[in-house]
N, C-alpha and C positions, 0 to 999 in steps of 0.2 A: 504494500500500500504506500509506503514511503517512496519507493522508487517510482511508482506510477505518478504520485503527486509531484515530485520534483521534475520529472520528465514532462508531464502535461503542462506544467507552469514554466517551462523553458529554463529551469535552473541548472540542468545538467544535459550533456549531449553524449553521443555514442562513445567519444574518447574518454569519458569518465567512468565507464563500466568497471574496469579493473580497479580503479581507485575506490569506487563505491564498495566493492567486495572487500578490499583491503581495509577500508575504514570501518566496515562492520566487524571485521576480525579484531581491529585495534580496540574498538569500544567494548567488545565482549571481554577481551583478555586484559588490556591495560586499564581501561576505565572501570569496568564492573568488578572483575576478579582481582586485579592487581592492587588498586587503591584500597578497596575494602579489606583485603587481606593484610595489607601493610598497616592500615589503621588498627586492625585487630591485634596484630603482633606487637605494635608499639604500645598499645594499651596493656597487653599481657606483661611485657617486659618492664614497663613503667611501674605497674602494680607489684610485680615480683621483686623489684629492686628495693622496695620498702620493707621494713620490719614490722608488719602489722598483722592482725588476725585475718584481714581480707587477703593479704598476700599468701598466707598459709592455706586458706580455704581455696583460693584460686589455684595454687600449686597442686593441692590434692586433687582437684577436679581435672586439671590439665593432665596430670600424671596418670590419672585413671582413663580419661577419654582420648587423649592425644599424646601418648608417651613418646612418639617420634620427635616431638619438639625438644626432648631431652636426650636424644640418641647420641651415641658417640659419632665422631666424624666419619668413620668408615661406613656406618649404617646410614648416616644422613646423606652421604654422597650418592648412594644408590637411590635414595628417595628423591633427591634433587634431580638426578638424571631422568627418572621416570616422570617426574613433574614437568621437566623441560620438554620431554617428548610429548607429553599430553598437551602442553601449550602449543607446540609446533603443529600437532595434529589439529587442534582447535583453530589455529590461524589458517591452515590450509582449507579445512572444511567450511569455515565461515566465509573465506574469500571466494571459494567456488560457489557457495550458496548465494551470496550477495551478488556476484557477477551474473549468475543465471537469472535471478529475480530481476535485476536491472535490465538485462537483455530481453527478457520476456516482456517487460513493460515498454521498453524502447521499440522493439520490433513488433509488438502486439501479437506475440506468439505464446499462447497458453501452454503449448507443448514444452517450452523451456521451463516454465513454472512447474509443470508436472514432473519434469526431470529433477528439479531442485528439491521438491517436497521430501523425498526419502532422505536427503542429506540432513534435513532438520531433525530427523528421527534417530540420529546416531546416539543420542543420550539414552535411548531405551536399552542400550547394552550395559549401562552402569551396574544394574543388579547382578550381572554375571562376573564382575571384576574379582570378587573374592573366590568364587568357585573355579574360575579359570586360572587364577593367579595373576598378579600384577604384570609380570613380563609378557605373558601371552595376551592379556587384555590390551595393554598399551600397543603391542605389535599389531593386533587386529584393528584397533582404532586408527593407528597410523596408516596401515594399508588401505583402509576404507577412505581415509582422508586424501591420500595420493590418488586413489582411483577416482574420487570425486573431482579433484582438480583436472585430471585427464578427461573425464566425461564432460565437465564444464567447458574446457577448452575446445574439445571436438564439437560438442553440440552448438556452442556459441558461434564458432567459425562456420560450421556447416549451415546453420539456419541463416546466418548473416550473408553468406555467399549466395544461398538460394534466394533470399529476399532481394539482394542486389541484382541478381540475374533476372528475376521476375520483373523488377522495376525497369531494368534496361530493355527487356522485351516489350513491355507495355509502352515505353516511350518511342520505340521504333515504328 
């Protein structure tokens, strides 16, 4: 709906499709997840640095619910690596999804939107993360993300070329 709105009001053009997808990925990862997580961690460590009953209560809760925050460097490194792979996967899939939604609105091709729809459902895999194991889960999500980028690139180029050829034949 956002892509349709900005295109129909002349705010963006065809050349903005990739940037629109990248912008969607940025706001999901940096804006929503990055800033909120950073605020959360700053609050945790600010409270934990005090010698109060609140600090002790928070420490007990975090140690029970998120013990990885107190993991040794060797364990934390693996966690950071998987988290980085997850963010890269998110950037790829959001870029592909945003690009296809933009192109669907720009070219008036519902087929591109229908191709993009399953990309938005990748989060349904989250309940399987524990049963598959984190390495397998992150590998599957990354593979789906790369596949999504390839599908978006192919579908966008194919439909764009087809539309340009139809326009050229109608003008002849």
